[in-house]
Structures are given as C-alpha cells and as structure tokens.
C-alpha positions as CSV (number, residue, x, y, z in Angstrom):
1,M,44.6,27.2,129.5
2,A,45.3,26.8,125.7
3,K,42.5,28.1,123.5
4,K,40.7,25.7,121.2
5,V,41.4,26.3,117.5
6,V,38.3,25.9,115.2
7,R,38.4,26.3,111.5
8,V,35.3,28.0,110.2
9,Q,34.0,26.6,106.9
10,S,32.8,29.1,104.3
11,T,29.0,29.3,103.7
12,P,27.2,29.8,100.4
13,E,26.4,33.3,101.4
14,S,30.0,34.2,102.1
15,R,31.2,32.6,98.9
16,A,28.7,34.6,96.9
17,K,30.5,37.7,98.0
18,E,33.8,36.4,96.8
19,P,35.1,38.0,93.6
20,A,34.3,36.1,90.4
21,W,37.0,34.4,88.4
22,K,38.8,36.7,86.0
23,P,41.1,35.8,83.1
24,T,44.7,36.8,83.2
25,P,45.8,39.7,81.0
26,Q,47.5,37.1,78.7
27,A,44.3,35.0,78.4
28,K,42.3,38.2,77.8
29,S,44.6,39.2,75.1
30,K,44.6,35.8,73.5
31,A,40.7,35.7,73.6
32,T,40.5,39.2,72.0
33,R,42.9,38.1,69.2
34,L,41.0,34.9,68.5
35,R,37.7,36.8,68.4
36,I,39.0,39.3,65.9
37,F,40.1,36.4,63.7
38,A,36.7,34.8,64.1
39,L,34.9,38.0,63.1
40,V,37.1,38.2,60.0
41,M,36.2,34.6,59.1
42,W,32.5,35.2,59.7
43,A,32.6,38.4,57.6
44,L,34.2,36.4,54.7
45,A,31.4,33.8,55.1
46,I,28.7,36.5,54.8
47,G,30.6,38.0,52.0
48,G,30.5,34.6,50.3
49,E,26.7,34.5,50.9
50,V,26.3,37.9,49.2
51,F,28.3,36.7,46.2
52,A,26.3,33.5,46.0
53,A,23.0,35.4,46.3
54,I,23.9,37.8,43.4
55,W,25.1,34.8,41.4
56,V,21.7,33.0,41.9
57,W,19.8,36.2,41.0
58,K,21.8,37.3,38.0
59,R,22.8,34.1,36.2
60,D,20.9,32.3,33.4
61,W,19.7,29.0,34.8
62,K,18.1,27.7,31.6
63,G,20.8,28.2,29.0
64,D,24.1,26.4,28.2
65,E,25.8,28.0,31.3
66,A,23.4,26.3,33.8
67,T,25.8,23.5,34.7
68,L,28.7,25.9,35.2
69,N,26.5,28.2,37.3
70,M,25.5,25.3,39.5
71,V,29.1,24.3,40.1
72,V,30.1,27.8,41.0
73,L,27.0,28.1,43.4
74,I,27.9,24.8,45.1
75,A,31.5,25.8,45.4
76,A,30.4,29.1,47.0
77,I,28.2,27.2,49.5
78,A,31.2,25.1,50.5
79,V,33.4,28.1,50.9
80,I,30.8,29.8,53.1
81,A,30.7,26.7,55.3
82,V,34.5,26.6,55.7
83,F,34.6,30.2,56.8
84,A,31.6,29.9,59.1
85,I,33.1,26.8,60.8
86,A,36.6,28.3,61.0
87,G,35.2,31.4,62.7
88,S,33.1,29.3,65.1
89,L,36.1,27.2,66.2
90,L,38.2,30.3,66.8
91,W,35.3,31.9,68.8
92,K,34.9,28.8,71.0
93,N,38.6,28.7,71.7
94,A,38.3,32.4,72.7
95,N,35.5,31.5,75.1
96,R,37.7,28.9,76.8
97,A,40.2,31.6,77.6
98,D,37.6,34.3,78.5
99,P,34.3,32.7,79.3
100,A,31.0,34.4,80.1
101,S,29.1,34.2,83.4
102,R,26.0,32.2,83.9
103,S,24.6,35.0,86.0
104,E,23.9,36.8,82.8
105,P,21.9,34.2,80.8
106,V,21.3,36.3,77.7
107,R,24.9,37.2,77.3
108,F,26.0,33.7,78.2
109,F,23.8,32.2,75.5
110,I,24.8,34.7,72.8
111,Q,28.5,34.5,73.5
112,N,28.5,30.8,73.5
113,Q,26.1,30.2,70.6
114,L,27.1,33.1,68.4
115,G,28.6,30.7,65.9
116,V,25.2,29.0,65.4
117,I,23.5,32.4,64.9
118,I,26.1,33.4,62.3
119,S,25.7,30.1,60.5
120,I,22.0,30.7,60.2
121,V,22.6,34.3,58.9
122,A,25.2,33.0,56.4
123,F,23.0,30.3,54.9
124,L,19.3,30.8,55.5
125,P,18.7,33.8,53.3
126,L,20.6,32.1,50.5
127,I,18.6,28.9,50.9
128,L,15.4,30.8,50.8
129,L,16.5,32.7,47.7
130,I,17.4,29.4,45.9
131,F,14.0,27.8,46.7
132,T,12.0,30.9,45.6
133,N,14.0,31.7,42.5
134,K,11.6,31.6,39.5
135,D,14.4,31.1,36.9
136,M,15.8,27.9,38.4
137,A,14.3,24.5,37.5
138,G,12.9,22.3,40.2
139,Q,15.8,19.9,40.1
140,Q,18.3,22.7,40.3
141,K,16.5,24.1,43.4
142,V,16.5,20.6,45.0
143,V,20.2,20.1,44.4
144,A,21.5,23.6,45.3
145,G,19.0,24.1,48.1
146,G,19.6,20.7,49.5
147,I,23.3,21.2,49.6
148,G,22.7,24.5,51.3
149,V,20.6,22.9,54.0
150,V,23.2,20.2,54.6
151,A,25.9,22.9,54.8
152,L,23.8,24.8,57.3
153,I,23.3,21.8,59.5
154,I,27.0,20.9,59.4
155,A,28.1,24.4,60.2
156,G,25.5,24.7,63.0
157,L,26.5,21.5,64.7
158,A,30.2,22.4,64.4
159,S,29.5,25.8,65.9
160,Y,27.2,24.7,68.7
161,S,28.8,24.8,72.2
162,Y,27.6,21.6,73.9
163,N,29.1,22.3,77.3
164,P,30.1,25.9,77.3
165,P,32.6,27.1,80.0
166,S,31.7,29.8,82.5
167,T,33.4,32.0,85.0
168,E,31.6,30.1,87.8
169,Q,33.0,26.8,86.5
170,Y,36.5,28.1,86.4
171,A,36.1,29.6,89.9
172,D,34.9,26.3,91.3
173,E,37.7,24.4,89.7
174,T,40.3,26.9,90.8
175,Q,39.0,26.7,94.4
176,R,39.2,22.9,94.3
177,V,42.8,22.9,93.0
178,V,43.8,25.4,95.7
179,E,42.1,23.4,98.4
180,L,43.9,20.2,97.2
181,T,47.4,21.6,96.5
182,G,47.5,25.0,98.2
183,Q,48.0,26.9,94.9
184,D,46.4,27.6,91.6
185,L,48.9,25.6,89.6
186,V,48.2,22.7,87.3
187,F,50.0,20.6,84.7
188,W,49.1,19.2,81.3
189,T,50.5,17.8,78.0
190,K,49.7,19.0,74.6
191,E,47.8,15.9,73.6
192,G,46.0,15.4,76.9
193,K,42.3,16.4,77.4
194,V,42.6,17.1,81.2
195,Y,44.9,18.8,83.6
196,H,46.8,17.4,86.6
197,L,47.9,18.3,90.1
198,C,51.7,18.2,89.8
199,E,54.5,17.5,87.4
200,A,55.2,14.2,89.2
201,A,51.8,12.8,88.2
202,S,52.3,9.7,86.1
203,A,49.8,10.8,83.4
204,V,51.8,13.9,82.4
205,N,55.0,11.8,82.3
206,L,53.8,9.5,79.7
207,E,55.6,9.8,76.3
208,S,54.1,12.7,74.3
209,Q,54.7,14.1,70.9
210,D,56.7,17.2,72.0
211,N,57.9,15.5,75.3
212,T,56.9,18.7,77.2
213,I,54.9,19.2,80.4
214,Y,53.1,22.6,80.5
215,S,52.0,24.4,83.7
216,G,49.8,27.3,84.5
217,T,46.6,28.3,86.3
218,V,43.3,26.4,85.8
219,G,42.3,29.2,83.4
220,D,45.5,28.6,81.4
221,A,44.8,24.9,81.2
222,H,41.3,25.6,79.8
223,A,42.7,28.1,77.4
224,A,45.0,25.4,76.2
225,G,42.0,23.2,75.5
226,K,41.9,21.1,78.6
227,D,38.3,20.2,79.7
228,R,38.7,19.5,83.4
229,L,40.7,18.2,86.3
230,T,41.7,14.5,86.0
231,L,39.4,12.0,87.7
232,Q,42.4,10.3,89.3
233,V,42.6,12.9,92.0
234,E,43.3,10.5,94.9
235,T,46.1,8.7,93.0
236,E,47.7,12.0,92.0
237,M,47.6,13.4,95.5
238,K,49.7,10.5,96.6
239,Q,52.1,10.8,93.6
240,C,52.4,14.5,94.3
241,G,53.3,14.0,97.9
242,Y,50.0,15.0,99.6
243,E,47.6,13.2,101.8
244,M,44.0,13.2,100.6
245,P,41.9,15.0,103.3
246,S,39.6,12.7,105.1
247,P,35.9,13.3,105.2
248,T,35.8,12.4,108.8
249,D,37.9,15.5,109.6
250,S,35.2,17.7,108.4
251,P,32.3,16.2,106.4
252,E,31.0,19.5,105.4
253,A,34.3,20.3,103.7
254,F,33.5,17.8,101.0
255,A,30.2,19.4,100.0
256,P,30.5,21.0,96.6
257,G,32.1,24.4,96.7
258,L,33.1,24.3,100.3
259,L,36.7,24.7,101.5
260,L,38.7,21.6,102.1
261,P,41.4,21.3,104.7
262,L,44.8,22.2,103.2
263,P,46.7,19.1,102.0
264,V,49.4,17.7,104.2
265,P,52.7,16.7,102.6
266,L,53.6,13.0,103.1
267,A,56.6,12.3,105.2
268,A,59.7,11.7,103.2
C-alpha cells in the first residue's frame, strides 16, 4: 500500500532557528565603501561647523565688515547642510545594501537615524553660539540663527529614515520570492521603484532610459534602490509561466511568513 505524502509547514518556532538574512560579499563591500564616503562628508560638515563657530566668535559684528561676515556665515551654514545631507543619503544607501536587525533595537535606531544625529551635532552648537553671542545685534542673531534652524530642519528631514530596512524584512521577502518562483532571483529596471518575478514580466519590458533589465537577489534589488516586490504578483506569476498557489491547497501556507507550495509551471 502506497504511503501518504504530507508536506509539513514550518512553524514560527522552527523559522526562528533559521539563519538570518546576510548580505552578499559584494553588497557588504558596497555598503562599507558608501559608509566611508558618508563619514568623510559628515567630517567635512563638522569641520564647516568649527570654521563657522570660530568665524562667529572672532569676527567684528558691529563694524563695516558686518555684512561680509554675515554672508560668509550664511554660506558656511549652507555648505554644512550640503555635506550633512550628502553624507546621510550615502549612509541610507549603505543601509539598503547592509541593513541592521530589529532584534537589536538600539543598534537598529542608531544605524538608521545616524544622519539625524550628525545633523544635530553639526548645527545645534553653532545655532546656540549665534544666539548667545554678545557681539551680534539682535537682527543679526535672528537672521543667522533662523537660517541655521531652517538648515537643521531640512538636513534632519532629509537624513531621517522613514521606513528603514531590516534583515528580517529582507529575509521575509527573500522567502516569499523563493516560495513563488523557487529561487532568490528577481528583476528590475533602473527607473523602477519595485522588483519583479521574471524577465518576462510586462513591467520590466516597458521602454526605459538605458533599455536594460537587471537581475539579482532580493538583497541586490534593495541595494539598487528598489523598495519592495511588485503588487502585481498574480499577474506576473502568469506572465512568468507559473500558477499561483491556491489557498484551498493549504490555507496555512498563506499566513505571513509560512512556506507556500512551490509554483507549478504552466503547460506550454
């Protein structure tokens, strides 16, 4: 008598023992390089702050040079903002390639919001120095200090990670792609914001600027700036030659994080 074959679905406990998502050596190298560039930008921003602070402290704010001094100070504030924002954008790109884990909340927060912290460090002492400077007139403090506050707000908003990636997110997305297609391989275009299930998907075959379809792992797609898997999963499963697994086959398999039945190629 033939034995009955039963597929056992993974449980949350068993999935917790699975190894966490790890970046490829290429992604790790890219993230390291971007972080070095980001640190250089942030060092320049803080260097600009030191220059501006010395400028505020040493210059004559009541003589004929007051106007020139104000122009130089405002220019320094603008340069600090540019370097701070540039560093934060590089840092956020590095985090896409090599994200932190939510299981370490302190590290997760610092790694993803470090740009905001640096922006505060690069502006707040200077702003306080401007407002407490006894040699500057009230109007000069309002103008220079106000511009500093606005620059801090802009840099902070540009540096803040509103939906930071995590290793858990990448692991879940990778698992879903593997469950749908049988492999960790996705496709995207340079201009697109999401990644797709195969090169036959209509979305990646639309005309693009470089007329190129890129492929790689889910982690590679995120490192390239793609936010998530397309929402047109069912449509793309058909376009790619797979049948969408039916919930009636195994309702539990469609619960978040559980294994789905392997896709079945459509008959030619």
